[in-house]
BARODO-48261 format. One record per residue (C-alpha): residue in one letter; x, y, z. Coordinates in steps of 0.001 Angstrom, whole numbers, plus 524288, in hexadecimal, padded with zeros to 5 digits. Example, Ala and Ser with C-alpha at 12.3 -4.5 7.8 and 13.67 -1.06 7.14 Angstrom:
% residues 2
A8300C7EE6C81E78/S835667FBDC81BE4/
This chain:
% residues 427
X7A0E7847E17E92E/X7AC66843E47F1BC/X7B87383EC57EAFA/X7BFCF832ED7EFDE/X7CB0B83AEF7F565/X7C1EE844F77FBBC/X7BA8A83A33802B5/X7C6DB8335C8070F/X7CD1583FB780C3E/X7C19A841868157D/X7C3EF833E781ADA/X7D26A835AA81E1A/X7D48683E4A82A31/X7E33383FBF82832/X7E13E8477681BB7/X7DDD8853368242D/X7EC0A854478289C/X7F42D8602182510/X802CB86341824B9/X807EB8713782539/X7FA7F876128215F/X7F9A186CDB815A4/X7EF5B86228814D9/X7F63E85508814C0/X7F62E84D93807EB/X7F91A83F7080B3E/X8004883B5A7FEE8/X806C08301680609/X7FCD08258B80283/X8067681A5480028/X80B3B81C1980E20/X7FD6E81A8681361/X7F0038207B8113E/X7E90A8298681A9E/X7DE8182320822DE/X7CFC68258882268/X7C7CF827E382EA5/X7C0E781AD182CFA/X7CDDD813B282E94/X7D17081BD183A79/X7C409818B584036/X7C5B480A2283DAE/X7D2A7809D284500/X7CCF3811858503E/X7C0C080907850CA/X7C8CC7FCA685160/X7D155801CF85C65/X7C571806268644F/X7BBE27FB2B861AD/X7C3607EF0385DA1/X7D1537F00786282/X7D5557E2368665C/X7DD287D69D8620D/X7D6C87CBAF85A5E/X7CF3A7BF5E85DA5/X7CB4A7C25B86B98/X7BDAB7C02287131/X7BA327CE5C8739E/X7B3887D8A386B40/X7BEC57E1298669B/X7C6F37D56A862C3/X7BBB67CFDE85AEC/X7B9FD7DD1885476/X7C8637DCBB850C1/X7C6B97CF1A84B1A/X7BB6A7D408842D8/X7C2D67E02A83EB2/X7CE1A7D7ED839B4/X7C4CC7CEF18327C/X7BDEC7DA9782C54/X7CADB7E11D828CE/X7CF717D4FB821A5/X7C2C67D50E819DC/X7C4D57E36F816BB/X7D27F7E13181180/X7CDF07D51480A5A/X7C56F7DE628027A/X7D1127E77A800B5/X7D9A17DC907FB44/X7CECA7D4137F553/X7D28B7C8367FD56/X7CDA37BFD080894/X7CD217C57781646/X7D6887BB0E81B55/X7E06D7BF8C81142/X7E1D67CCD5817F6/X7ED727CE2D82134/X7EFD87D9D782A32/X7FD0A7DE4282F3E/X8050F7E99783445/X808887EE3182699/X80B8F7E8E981923/X81A107E73A81BCB/X8181F7DF748284E/X80E3C7D6A0821A4/X8178C7D4A88164B/X822B87D0C881F49/X819B47C6A18257A/X815EA7C1A181811/X824217C0DF813B5/X827807B8BC81FA5/X81C3A7AF8A81CAE/X81FBF7AE1080E55/X82E107AC13811B8/X829FA79F08817AD/X8253079B0580A36/X8325979DC9803D0/X83FA47977580367/X84D6D79C4D800BC/X84E9E7A07F7F295/X840597A44E7F0D6/X83DFE7B1DE7EB50/X835E87BDCE7EF1A/X833587C8B77E563/X831767D68F7EA6F/X831C17E33C7E2A2/X8394D7EFE87E233/X82CCB7F8027E24C/X827527F2AF7EF01/X826337F8B27FC82/X82FD07F2C58062A/X824427EC7780D0D/X8236C7E31180190/X832107E1777FFFF/X838587E04A80D77/X830307D49B8123D/X834DA7CCDF80673/X842CF7D1DD80630/X844D47CC71813DB/X842FC7BEB980E67/X850827BF7C8084B/X855A17BBDF815B1/X84EA97AECD8142E/X854A47ABAA806FD/X849637B0F37FED8/X84D0D7B8187F246/X846B37C58C7F1BF/X846E37CC807E4A7/X8419D7D9B67E078/X839577DC777D48D/X83EFE7E8B97CE64/X837BD7F5827CCDE/X838A77FD4A7C04B/X83D9580A347C598/X838C8811BF7B9B8/X82AA880D857BB50/X82A5F8099E7C9BE/X824267FCB07C5D0/X828507EEB67C833/X830BD7E81A7BDE7/X827E47DCA47BAAC/X832407D66A7B208/X83B4C7D6367BDCC/X8306E7D03A7C602/X82E467C58A7BC07/X83CEC7C2B27BB3A/X83E3D7C15A7C9F0/X831EF7B9577CC39/X8356A7AADE7CCCC/X830CC79DC17D232/X8386F7A0607DEC2/X831137AD2A7E10F/X8288C7AB217ED09/X824017B90C7EFFA/X821217C4CD7E76C/X81EDB7D18D7EEE5/X81A7F7DDB77E788/X812FA7EA347EA23/X8062B7EDB87E39E/X809DD7FC237E2FD/X816288038F7E663/X814D180C4F7F23A/X820398146A7ED1C/X81C68817477DF05/X80E878121A7DD58/X8115B8077B7D33A/X806D87FCED7D2CC/X80BF17EF637CF65/X8048C7E4737C888/X804997DB917D45C/X7FAC47D21D7CE7E/X804977CEC57C3EC/X80F967CD867CDD8/X807547C4B07D690/X804147BBF87CAFF/X812727BAEB7C773/X816257B8127D596/X80C167AD497D68C/X810AB7A76D7C9B0/X81D467A34A7D098/X8167F79FD07DD64/X81A9C7AC007E4DD/X812D57B2DF7EF78/X80E567C0957EBA2/X80EAA7CC277F506/X808DC7D94F7F11D/X80B3D7E5E57F89C/X7FEE37EDE17F629/X801797F7E6800DA/X802638034E7F766/X7F8CE7FDF17ED6A/X7ED9B7FB717F6E2/X7E9EB809C87F853/X7E8CF80C007E9C0/X7E29D800507E2DC/X7DA1E7F4A77E6AA/X7E0E17E8107EA9B/X7DBA87DAE77E613/X7E4317CFF77EB2E/X7DC1D7C5B57E42E/X7DED67CC3C7D72E/X7ED3D7CE687DA12/X7EEC37C08B7DF06/X7F9587C3EB7E8D8/X7FC4F7BB9E7F4C5/X7FEB67C7237FDD4/X7FC0D7D5B97FD31/X7FEAE7E09F806EF/X7F8DE7EDEB8099C/X7F92F7F7E2814AF/X7EC8E7FDEA8199D/X7F2C180B1E81C53/X7F50880CD580DC6/X7E64480DCA80BAF/X7E05E8153F8171F/X7E30380B7382206/X7EBE8809AA82DDB/X7F9B88046D82D3C/X7F7D47F5C182B87/X7FB9A7EC0882107/X7F2667E2A581A33/X7F5F37D6A48123F/X7EE257CE4E808DC/X7F2E77C04080A0E/X7ED237B6078010D/X7E7487AC0180A49/X7EC1379FE680351/X7F9EA7A5578030D/X7FAEA7AAC7810E8/X7F4F579E77816D6/X800877967B811DB/X80AD679F57817F8/X810C679EF682592/X812177ACFE82A7C/X818FF7AFA08375A/X80EC77B02D84220/X80C4C7ADC28507B/X806A17A0B3854B2/X7F8B27A52C85831/X7F7407AC4B84B3B/X7EDA97A6A884178/X7F41E79E5883718/X7EB227A21082BD3/X7E9077AE378234D/X7E8F97B955825BB/X7EC917B8CB8342D/X7F85D7B003831EC/X800D27BB7C82D72/X7FB417C60183685/X804A97C614841F4/X800A07CBAF84F08/X7F5607D4CF8521A/X7F0F47DC8C8465D/X7EF5E7EB54845A5/X7E0B67EAA284815/X7DD777F91C847E1/X7E5977FA8583B88/X7DE317EF7583509/X7D1367F5B5838D3/X7D5E5802568329E/X7DB097FB5F8268E/X7CDDE7F4F482437/X7C76C80247825BB/X7D0D88079F81B88/X7CC5C7FD68811B6/X7BE3B800AA814E3/X7C18D80F01812AD/X7C6C380B7680544/X7BA60803BE80253/X7B1FB80F34806A5/X7B908817F87FCED/X7B5D180DED7F281/X7A77C80EAC7F616/X7A78A81D857F531/X7B0E2820517E9FF/X7B387813917E2C2/X7A799813AE7D9F7/X7AF00815C37CD54/X7BA8680D757D15F/X7B191802417D53F/X7AFB67FFE07C6B1/X7BD4B7FA0F7C74D/X7BB597F2DF7D41D/X7BA037E42A7D577/X7AB377E3F97D680/X79FBC7ED477D6DA/X79AAA7EAC77E490/X79DFB7F2DD7F082/X7A5A27E8C57F817/X7B0C67EDEB80040/X7BA767E7C67F6CE/X7B47C7EEBE7EB43/X7B3E47FBB57F278/X7C24B7FA717F619/X7C5A97F81E7E7D4/X7BD28803767E389/X7C37B80C707ED7D/X7D15D809097E9A4/X7CE1D80ADD7DB59/X7C85B8182C7DEB9/X7D4E181B707E622/X7DCF08176F7DA5C/X7D4FA81FBC7D0F4/X7D5D782B8E7D9E4/X7E45782A047DC98/X7E7B0827BF7CE57/X7E3BB8357B7CA59/X7EB9683B8A7D566/X7F755832FC7D261/X7F7D0836F17C426/X7F6668453D7C803/X80196844137D1AE/X80A9383D107C820/X807BC847137BD7D/X80A5C852B07C64F/X8168E84CF37CC8D/X81BF384A017BF0D/X81B51858827BBF2/X823E785C6F7C784/X8322F85DEE7C3B4/X83AF2855127CBC3/X830AE84B017CF81/X8326A83CF67CAEF/X8273D833667CCF3/X82A08825037CF8A/X81F6781B3F7CC65/X8192A812C87C1FA/X817498180B7B42B/X80A6981DC27AF82/X80071813097AD56/X806678099A7B724/X7FD988068C7C2C9/X8013680ECC7CE8C/X7FBF6813F67DB52/X7FA8E8224C7DEDE/X80828822B87E4E1/X8117B82BFC7DDE0/X81FDA82CFE7E19E/X82A3F836487DCC5/X8370183D427DF58/X8396F84BEC7DE9E/X846AF84FEB7D977/X84E28858827E2FD/X8467B8542E7EEF2/X846A8847F67F735/X839EA840887F921/X83A468440180791/X83BC785286804A7/X8301A852417FB88/X827AB84A5D804F8/X82B618534281051/X8283B85F6A80864/X81B13859FF80417/X817EB8551D811BF/X8193B862C281757/X80EE1866D280D6F/X8059285C24811C9/X808D58533F80654/X80C5C8460C80C05/X8148383DB1802C9/X81E6C832E98054F/X82CD48329980219/X836F7827B880207/X836008199A7FD80/X82935815CE80456/X82F36808648077B/X82FDF805CE7F8CF/X83E67806627FB43/X842FF7FD8B7F049/X83B2B804DC7E5FB/X84086812077EA55/X84E4080C3B7EA16/X84C2F807337DC44/X8475B814AA7D81E/X8542C81A297DD4D/X84D49823277E6DE/X84FE881DD27F467/X85C3B825C97F6C9/X854DF831E07F23E/X84A12830257FC38/X8409C8283B7F3FA/X833FF82D9E7EE72/X8294E837707F172/X81C648300C7F1A0/X80EB0835697EFE6/X803F782BA57F2DB/X7F65482F987EEA7/X7EAD882A4F7F681/X7DC6482B837F32F/X7DAF0836627FD34/X7E52E83EDA7F68E/X7E0F9849C47ED6F/X7E5BC850AB7E148/X7E70985D057E96A/X7F0B1856357F272/X7F8C2851B37E6D8/X7F89585F797E14A/X7FDFE864727EE3A/X808AF85A357ED23/X80C1485DC57DF33/X80C2A86C517E222/X8153F86A057EDB1/X81E88861EF7E55F/X81E4A86C447DAC4/X8226E876857E4A5/X830E6873617E3FE/X834B8880457EA47/X82CFC87CD47F675/X8329286F1F7F680/X8409A874147F54F/X83E5A87DFE8001D/X8389C8737D808E0/X8442E86A6A8068E/X84E4787521808AA/X8483F8796381588/X847BC86B4781A43/X8560D8697B816BC/
């Protein structure tokens, strides 16, 4: 019987790549997943058979209109929302800047925005810019020992003048999962808008915006098998009351009202195919996980949930194996949440005596692709005192990764003589 990872590896053409005679192990999941053939085919099919702008009287334009309608329905199942609450854009950061400009019109001098020290800059910079307009922007502190948010600090800083609370669902740097439902409830208790960055989280657990209760939530399709586009959930009753910047002919109602210019149509077609790929995995391998899904029928929503739960269960075993083995290597220090705290399969560390770049370069030459640096979680890496040292080494486990790949990684890290030789010859 095929395992989940065996099946998935047959669907991802890029996994056949090699480097210096080594098979490539893509351990760079938080930077973007590899893409299945079905997604590649969907992009190609759109460009051949439907490539046009919207709302014209001819066939390919009408096919594009239908594709966009269908894609919104697909992501509505992904988020558990209405199709007219799905917004497409260039990427999460660009969408967030547009949202910040719209919400700025709802604020006055002296109002407050709360961001966090654990967030990606894509959920910090759009709000920090509002300082120029007289808005107070404060940071919720991170506990550097546990890499978790200081909820006491959040509660202290939340006040009746707080108008926006922006927080991530999971840290792309260290894997910490935050209780965003609680944060959203607290934000709403003072009348603040809630913004959740789920870019890292979306590949690892199901999202249910109705349960969370947030006003806005972002993800990026390339983090879960799709092309490079951003997607936003925007609560209809909230977005409809805002005044985003737009051109005159643009529709004045959700979701079009915040989608500026021509959308990335082929990317959206591929993104919808990526969600369908996830659902298909749920149909094939989510049987046990579906016991924890939202219902027992085989709707696309339920299959998406089942698939993501299956991903989580598979990744959890690999994550614990990796953490255990890394902990046994002298000189390695792991940064992340404590045992028992919810986390994703992202594991970051430093290696005494070597810079993160040196380690990543060494591993890359052996076909082991890992990230190094701050991953745009710049403030967190600063607070950990690591930015001047080159940041972190990050291993991001995806459901197509295997224990054998992680063993190759661990063996390579254990071979300090080879690592030292590599560094000395590069110097």
